[in-house]
Phi, psi and omega in degrees: 000125183292149180284128180244122181291148177258119177248114184296149178236161185216134178285160180296321180296317179294322179297314179298319180301315183292318180291318179295318178299318177299320179294318182293314182291316177295321178294327179296316177291320178297326179296322177296319178292326179293319179297323180273005175056050179270177188296324178240129186242217187300306185295320181296312181294321179297315181294321178297316181295314180296318178299318178296319178297318181292319176302318180295317180295316179296318182298325187260331192236358188266013187240028183292338180274000181259152180261122179241137177198153177291328181295319181279348181081006178256108183244157180265125176237098184294346184263356189296312181285312184295334180295333181287347177298321185301316180274324183295326182291342179298327179293321178290320178296324179297330179290342180272351182270125183235133175261124178236104182063237180268359183248160180237129179244155173099000181295318179295318179296320176299321179293321179294324176298319179296316180292320179299323176298320177294322178295317177297321178297316179295320178296315179296330180275351179092010177271073188297311183295322178298318180294317182292314181297318179297319178299316179298316180297321179296315180296322177295318181290331181279336185242283183296317182295326178299316180293315181296316181297320180298316180291325182289310183286340178297331181288329184262349182282136177301141181284113179237142180295134177238138183245131180244127180238121177267130182238159169292163184303324182273359182284149179246163182276345185301313178299326179295314181294321179294322179293318178296322177297322178293337178268010182063031178264126180270118178273113182274326178196154175208158180221142180245126177242130179253141172216187184290336184271343180158209184229139181237129179249120177254124185235136169261121189228156169247111187241134175300144183303319182289347182259350187300317182291345181270344188294306185298307181296327179292315179291327181296337180277352181288150176292143179079353179272126182254337180195149178219134177203157178265154172213121182276000000 
């Protein structure tokens, strides 16, 4: 009996279900990033998930009109195209990572893009429960687990003075850093967060004891500065 290759087929309804599920799950994670105003939001995560699902579907089901056989040396490998998603998504994730001064932002968002690609791949392959469970775990890690981890590690982290400077939207961090340098304050790290109300600069500093009382009033007199306060 001659060997007959098996080429999987997929109904139109099943195809739509897999693509829509990838869009919903990827969009759910993207919505969380959008709410927190991160570098990649709802549309980016949704598109990554849908694209991964489509790559998976094309890789496994789009070759029914082709002849595959061991005799001809032409074989079907359903993982060949979808396997490239794992490495290809790294370029997109790298674009979400931003270096600001001594701090780096966007690592979590880059990780969510990577996970969303996996969720889209699982949806396209028909592993519905794996995709849904992974989405739930990602959402938990991004919101409740983040709060719990912050409170937990805060107890074991050494207490270092942190300085918070609120700026207008058009304000820059350069005048703040120059003023601190003039006060002999060593800036060990800083992070800038932007929102609709303005810009917030969080700084970890080493400040001489005799200079601590001068920091807040000096910075408060700078142009574009709306508020300054310490937090231990």
